Backbone as numpy.savetxt, mean C-alpha at the origin, in Angstrom:
# Nx Ny Nz CAx CAy CAz Cx Cy Cz
-1.58 17.43 6.24 -0.76 16.35 5.74 -1.47 15.73 4.54
-0.74 15.48 3.47 -1.30 14.92 2.25 -1.61 13.44 2.37
-2.42 12.98 1.44 -2.83 11.57 1.42 -1.62 10.64 1.40
-0.63 10.96 0.60 0.53 10.07 0.48 1.24 9.90 1.82
1.46 10.99 2.52 2.14 10.94 3.81 1.30 10.16 4.83
0.00 10.41 4.84 -0.90 9.71 5.78 -0.87 8.21 5.51
-0.96 7.82 4.25 -0.97 6.40 3.88 0.35 5.74 4.25
1.47 6.38 3.91 2.78 5.79 4.24 2.98 5.66 5.74
2.55 6.66 6.51 2.66 6.57 7.96 1.86 5.40 8.51
0.66 5.20 7.97 -0.19 4.10 8.45 0.40 2.75 8.05
0.95 2.65 6.85 1.60 1.40 6.43 2.76 1.07 7.37
3.52 2.09 7.75 4.64 1.87 8.66 4.15 1.31 10.00
3.01 1.80 10.49 2.45 1.31 11.75 1.93 -0.12 11.63
1.37 -0.46 10.47 0.73 -1.77 10.30 1.75 -2.85 9.94
2.68 -2.55 9.02 3.64 -3.56 8.57 4.91 -2.87 8.07
5.96 -2.91 8.85 7.21 -2.24 8.51 7.87 -2.84 7.26
7.70 -4.15 7.04 8.30 -4.78 5.85 7.67 -4.23 4.57
6.37 -4.05 4.58 5.70 -3.47 3.41 6.12 -2.02 3.24
6.19 -1.28 4.34 6.61 0.12 4.29 7.99 0.26 3.65
8.92 -0.63 3.97 10.27 -0.57 3.43 10.30 -0.72 1.91
9.24 -1.27 1.34 9.19 -1.51 -0.10 8.18 -0.62 -0.82
7.66 0.41 -0.12 6.57 1.23 -0.66 7.06 2.61 -1.09
6.47 3.10 -2.20 6.72 4.47 -2.64 5.57 4.91 -3.54
5.29 6.19 -3.51 4.28 6.77 -4.39 4.93 7.30 -5.65
4.22 7.17 -6.77 4.65 7.75 -8.04 3.40 8.10 -8.83
3.26 9.36 -9.20 2.11 9.85 -9.96 0.77 9.46 -9.33
0.70 9.53 -8.00 -0.56 9.28 -7.31 -0.88 7.82 -7.04
-0.05 6.91 -7.52 -0.25 5.48 -7.26 0.82 5.01 -6.28
0.44 4.09 -5.44 1.37 3.49 -4.49 1.94 2.23 -5.11
3.26 2.15 -5.15 3.93 0.97 -5.68 4.67 0.28 -4.54
4.51 -1.02 -4.47 5.17 -1.81 -3.43 5.93 -2.94 -4.12
7.25 -2.91 -3.96 8.09 -3.96 -4.55 7.80 -5.28 -3.86
7.74 -6.34 -4.65 7.56 -7.67 -4.08 8.83 -8.04 -3.31
8.63 -8.71 -2.18 9.76 -9.07 -1.34 9.39 -10.32 -0.55
10.38 -11.08 -0.16 10.13 -12.31 0.60 9.77 -12.06 2.06
9.84 -10.80 2.52 9.58 -10.51 3.92 8.08 -10.40 4.25
7.22 -10.41 3.24 5.78 -10.37 3.46 5.07 -11.15 2.36
3.84 -11.57 2.63 3.06 -12.31 1.64 1.91 -11.44 1.14
1.22 -11.89 0.12 0.13 -11.12 -0.46 -0.99 -10.89 0.56
-1.28 -11.87 1.39 -2.36 -11.70 2.38 -2.02 -10.60 3.39
-0.75 -10.48 3.76 -0.35 -9.38 4.64 -0.54 -8.04 3.94
-0.21 -7.98 2.66 -0.42 -6.76 1.88 -1.90 -6.45 1.79
-2.72 -7.45 1.51 -4.17 -7.24 1.40 -4.75 -6.73 2.73
-4.32 -7.31 3.84 -4.80 -6.86 5.15 -4.38 -5.42 5.42
-3.15 -5.09 5.08 -2.67 -3.72 5.25 -3.48 -2.74 4.41
-3.78 -3.10 3.17 -4.54 -2.23 2.28 -6.00 -2.11 2.74
-6.54 -3.15 3.38 -7.89 -3.05 3.94 -7.93 -2.01 5.05
-6.90 -1.99 5.89 -6.81 -0.98 6.95 -6.72 0.42 6.33
-5.92 0.56 5.29 -5.77 1.86 4.61 -7.09 2.29 3.99
-7.79 1.38 3.33 -9.06 1.71 2.67 -10.08 2.23 3.67
-10.13 1.64 4.85 -11.06 2.11 5.88 -10.66 3.49 6.38
-9.38 3.74 6.44 -8.89 5.02 6.94 -9.19 6.16 5.97
-9.02 5.91 4.68 -9.22 6.96 3.67 -10.64 6.93 3.10
-11.45 5.98 3.53 -12.86 5.89 3.13 -13.06 5.79 1.62
-12.26 4.98 0.96 -12.45 4.74 -0.47 -11.92 3.34 -0.80
-12.42 2.76 -1.87 -11.91 1.45 -2.29 -10.44 1.53 -2.73
-9.76 0.42 -2.56 -8.36 0.31 -2.96 -8.26 -0.83 -3.97
-7.65 -0.57 -5.12 -7.44 -1.60 -6.14 -5.97 -1.99 -6.18
-5.71 -3.29 -6.16 -4.35 -3.80 -6.22 -4.15 -4.51 -7.56
-3.13 -4.08 -8.28 -2.75 -4.72 -9.54 -1.35 -5.30 -9.35
-1.15 -6.53 -9.80 0.11 -7.23 -9.58 0.88 -7.39 -10.90
2.19 -7.16 -10.83 3.08 -7.48 -11.96 4.15 -8.44 -11.43
5.15 -8.72 -12.24 6.19 -9.66 -11.83 7.00 -9.16 -10.64
7.22 -7.85 -10.56 8.15 -7.32 -9.56 7.51 -6.43 -8.50
6.24 -6.05 -8.70 5.65 -5.11 -7.75 4.13 -5.17 -7.79
3.55 -4.50 -6.80 2.11 -4.29 -6.74 1.87 -2.80 -6.97
0.83 -2.47 -7.71 0.40 -1.08 -7.88 -0.94 -0.93 -7.18
-1.01 0.04 -6.30 -2.24 0.27 -5.53 -2.80 1.62 -5.90
-4.07 1.62 -6.30 -4.76 2.85 -6.66 -5.92 3.07 -5.71
-6.12 4.32 -5.35 -7.21 4.72 -4.48 -8.33 5.24 -5.36
-9.46 4.55 -5.35 -10.57 4.86 -6.24 -11.50 5.85 -5.52
-11.53 7.04 -6.04 -12.35 8.10 -5.41 -13.50 8.45 -6.32
């Protein structure tokens, strides 16, 4: 199973609202901003993911979405 599938499956287990707004594009995970979750919930979810994949996770914020990169 590829990294993208593993990460999306784990996000679904941790927070379904974030999963509903998540998609990969060109190796980066993009999560649309939504009122169903807050930034701290996203940060906690990404901390769980970072421990699972054993690499740092960088979150960049724009007006409409978050971009998450896995730093290897």
